[in-house]
N, C-alpha and C positions, 0 to 999 in steps of 0.2 A: 289109582293107577299104579302100575309097575313101570319104572323108568330106568333105563341105563344111559349114563353119560360116559363118553369115551374121549379122553384128552391126555396126551403124553404128560403134560404138566398139570393134571387136574388139581384144583378146579379151573384154573385159567379163566376164560371168559364166562364160565358157569359158576363163579364163586358166590354170586347172589342167588341165581336161579335154582341150583340144586338144593341148597339148604332150605330155601323157601318152600319148595315142593315137599321136602321131607317134613317140614314143620306143619304143613297143611294136611298131613296124613298119607301122602303117597309113599310107596316103598321105592327107595332110590338106591341104586348101586352105581358105582363109578369105577371105570377101569383106567389105570394110568401106569406110567413107567416110573416116575419119580414121586417121592413122598410129597403129599400136599403141603404147599407153603402157607395155606390159610386153614383155619378151623372150618370144618364142614359138618356141623351138628346134624345127626340123624342120617347121614349118608354112609353106607357101607362101601369102603374103598378097597379095591382089589388091585394089587400091583402085579403086572405081568412082566416077563423078562424075554424079550425077543432073542432068539438064538443067534449068536454072533456068527457072521459069515467067515469063511476061511480067507483071512486077509492075504495070506501068501498067494493063494490061487488067483486073487483078483487084483493084485497090486499093479499089474501092467495094464489093466483094463482102463478105458477112458473114464473120466470122472463121472460122466452122466450115467454110465453103466453101473458104477459103484453106488451112486445115489439111488438109482432105480432098485438095485438089489436091497439096499438098506430099507427102503420104504416097503417093498414087498415083504421083507422079513417081518416088519412091524405088523403088517396086515395079517400075516399068518399067525403071529402070536396072539393078536386080538381074537381071531377066528377060533383058535384052540381054547382060549379062555371062555368065549361065549358058548362053545360046544359043551364045556364042563358045566356051565350054569344050566344049559338046556337039559343035560343028563340028570341034573339034580332037581329038575322040575320047574325051574324058573323060566317063565316065558314072559317077556316084557310086553307092555302095551305100546310102547314107543321107545325108540333109541335115538339119542342125540349125540352126534360125533363130530369132532373137529377133524377135518380131512387133510390137514396140512402136512402130516408126516407119514401117511400111508395106512394109518390105523383103520380107515373106513373101506379099504379095498374089498374085503370078503364078507362083510356083515350080512348082506342079503343071501349069501350062500348058506349061512347058518340059520337065519331067521327070515326066509323069503316072504312070509306073510305079515311080518311086523313092520309098521311104518318107520321110515328112517328120515330124520332131519339132519342135514349136513350143515355145519357151520362153515360157510363159504367165505373165508377170510380174505383171500387174495388170489387172483389169477394172473399168471405172468404173461407178458407180451411186450411188444416194442413200442407201439403207438401210445403216447400219453401216460406211460408208466415209468417205473424206476430204472428199467434195465439200461437204457442209453440216454438217461436224462443229463448226467454230469460227464461232459467230455474229458474232464481231468482224470477220470478213473475208468472210463469204459471206451472201447473202440469196437465198432461193429465188425463182425467177421462171420463167415459161414459156420465155423465151429461154435461160436457163441450163440448164434441163432438156433442151431440144432439143439444145443444144450437147453436153451430157453424153452423150446417146444417140448422137450422131454420132461421138463420140470412140471408140466401141467398134466402129465399122464395120469397120475394117481388122483388128481383133483377132478379130472373129467370122469374117470371111472366112478368115483363116489357120487358126483352130482347127477350123473345119468341114472344111476341106480336109486338115488334118493327119491322119496315122495315129496320132499320139501327142502328148500335151501333157506339159509338165514345169514344175512350180512348186516354188519352194524351201521354201514353208511351207504348212500347211493353210489358214491364213487367206487366202493369195493364191489357192490353188486354189478355195476356197469362195466367192470373190467372183464366180466365173464362173457362168453359168446352169446350173441343175440338170442339164439334158440333156447338157451338155458336160463336167461334172466327171468323169464315169466314164472319160473317156479321158485324164485328167491324172494323172500320177504325181507324188508329192511326194518330192523329193530335194533337200536343200539343196546349195548350191555347195561347202560344206565349209570348216571352220576348221582351220588348221594348229596343233593344240593342242600339238604337240611343240615348236614355236618360240614360240608365244604361251602362256607359262606364268609362274607366280609367280617372283619373284626378290627374296627378302627383303633382299639387299644392293644392290639397284638404286639408282642415282642418275641424275638427269637434269639436264643443263645447258641452260638456255634463255637463250641470249645476248640475244635481243631483249628479253626481260623482265628480264634481269639476275638470273635465279633459278638457284640450285643446290639441288635438292630431293632428299631421301631418304625412305625408308619410315617414318622416325620423325616426319617433318613432318606437319602437318595440312593435307592438300591435297584439294580437291574438283575434279574434272574435268568439263567439259561439252564434248562433241565432236559436230560436225555437219559435213557437207560444206560447207554454207552456213549462215550464221546467219540463220534465217528462221522464220516462224511454223509451217510444217509440222513442224519439229523442236522446237517449243515454246520457241524462243529468247525470245519475249516474256514467257512465263510464268516462265521461269528468271530473267530480269532482274528481274521484279517480286518474286521471292522473295529476291533478294540483300540488300536493305536489312535485313530482319529477321534473315536467316541470319548476316550479318556482325556484327550486334550480339550475337547469341546465342553466337557463337564468335569471340572477339577475336583468337585466334592463327591463324585460318584464312587460307589462301591459295587463291584460286580461279583456275584456269587454263582459259581458253576457247579451244578449237581450232576453226577453221572459216574459210571464205572469206567475202567480203562481197557475193557475188552472189546469184542466185536459181536454185535447181534446180527447185523445185516451187511452184505457186501464183502469186499475184499479185505484180507488181513493187511496190516501195515508191514513195512519191511521187517525182516527178522531181527529180533532183539530189541524192538522198540514198541511204542504204542502210538495210535493216532493222536492221543492227548499230547504226548511229548513232541511228536513230529510238528504239529501246528503251533504248539506253544513256543517251541524253539524258533520257529519261523519269524515270530514277532517279539521274542523275549527282550531284545535290545531296544525296542521302541515303545514299551509299555511300562507303566509304574506298577511293578509287581506287588507293591504293598496294597494295591486297591483291587487286585484280581485274586479271588479266593476259590481254590478247588477244594470242595468239601466231600468228594466221593458220593456214595449213596447215603441217603438220609432215611431214618424212620419216617413213615408216612405222616405221623403227627407233627414232626419237626418240619417236614417239607411243607405241610399246610401252613404252619406258622410263618415260614419263610415267604410263601406266596402272599400271605396276608399283609406282610410289611413291604412287599415289592412295589416300587413306583412304576416299573415297566417289566412285563414278562415277555422275553423274546423267544419265539418259536420258529424254527426253520425245519423244513423236511422236503425230501424228494417226493414225487407223486407216489405215495406208498400208504401203508396202513397208518391211520391217524393215531397219534399218541394220546392215551388217557390224560396225560399231564396237561395238554392244551385245554381240554374240556373241564378239567378240575380247576385250572387257573381261571377260566371264564366263570365257573360257578362261584369261585371265591371273589370275583369282581375285579380281577387284575386288568390293568390297561395292557392290551395285547398288541404287540408288533409281530407280524408273522409273514411267512413267505407266501407270495401269490402263486401257490401251487394248488392243483385241483382238489385234493382232500381238504385243504384249509379253506378254500373258497366256499365249500359247502357249509362251513360253520361261521366264517367271518365275512361280514359285509363291510367293505372299506368305508370308514367314516361313520359307521353306525355301531358296530360291535367290536371294532378294532381297526388297526391300520395295517395295510398290506404293502409289502416291498418285494422287489425282484430278488429271488433267491441268490443270484450270483453277484449282486451289486453291493459290495461291502461299503462303498462310499454312501450310497443311498440309505443303507441300513443304519450307518452311524448318524447321518443327518436326521433320519426319521426318529430314531430313539432319542437323540438329543433334543429335538423339537418337542417330542412328547413329554419329556422331563420338564422342559421349560413351561409347557402349557398344562401341567398336571391338573390344576383346578378347572381349567376350561374344558378338559376332556373327561371329567367325571361322568357325564352322560353316557359315554362309550362303555365305561366300566359297568354301569347299571344295566345298560342294554345287553351286554355280554352275559351277565348273570341271568337276566330275564329270559334270554334265548335258551339257556340251558334248563332253567326251571320249567319253562313251558313245553319244550320239545324233547328233553333228554333226562328228565328227573327219574331216578331209579324207582322210587316207591309209587309215584302217581302215574307214570307213563310207561317206562320200559319194562319193568318187571311184570306188571299186569298184562301187557301185550305179549310178552314171551310165554307166560303161563297159558294165556288164551290160545296161542298158536299151538302149543303142545297138546292141549286138550282137544282142540279142533281136529288136529291131524290124527290123534289117537282114536277119537270117537268116530271119525269118518271111516276108519278101517274096520271098526267093529259093528257098524250099522249095516 
């Protein structure tokens, strides 16, 4: 088969799928804006450059208009790139596109007869989602609701035109309108449980923090791409003063950048990391709280292997790979009782669930889990087993993704 993948940050969610197809003999081309962060053997990557809009002409326009223009511009750029491939005689059997940034807008206008699979990652809305979940940072307004509705414009265009949708979790699929859910298959990107597994003898050396930790140490980990409210960083920090008092031998390792991936930016000249650290700085033992920034994946794996408890908090939003990787490693998980987490964690069986906003309950639950480490070993084993059985990359998810592509491609040619 001839396959085109489209993702602004290729490979993104296709980092396993695209190379696997290429290794199996398929001709694979990928369109992206940024240079790939991972090796993609056998995949021909083409970078396209959306034409910059006239910033001066649109500087007074509402932010939703500016966002719509940016996404439309990306769609135009992809369409021109696809047109050049078509002129060169390359006609794919199937196209797979992440629709999140507008790239999927005009694909069907270039290749109307080619089946399109859209990676339907997240559909914005008010009920049960992220937009107005946290009253500390969001206030409902007509302007906000209007902007939220427009954020779905490019997603709707892509999914309506698509022959098939693909979402990694049921929560993400069910965020979409009822009429469109029927065309969305749920297949996760996949967790390499063979590599991400328990190691009772693991040690991790964190030079920046001056730490050398093993599985007998009392370690709590908190991991996020960026330390920001969407991933509960503010609530986590507010739980620390009580937790550190309850567990005087505890070492807390915080992994994550200081930028913003989701939600509002912090006050000018600061970071969310500093805002909420400063809020509790005079009530914590700073010698036992270690901010280590982003870690190489190998080191992050070692850290999770020595963790006594892994704490994960999130708005009702896209689930982090880090949670599922921690489960695969066999971590004892304490996580927020929010919809995407509840799809993975059953309280008392595969982990422990807490109220996202209740810092006191979080501190008590983590402290109790540390006290009962030996007693709660069955939860760690059940968490790993859940990933192995339902989300393993090689035995479950990758074969299902490949089968979906072939089925959609073959249906169009029959």
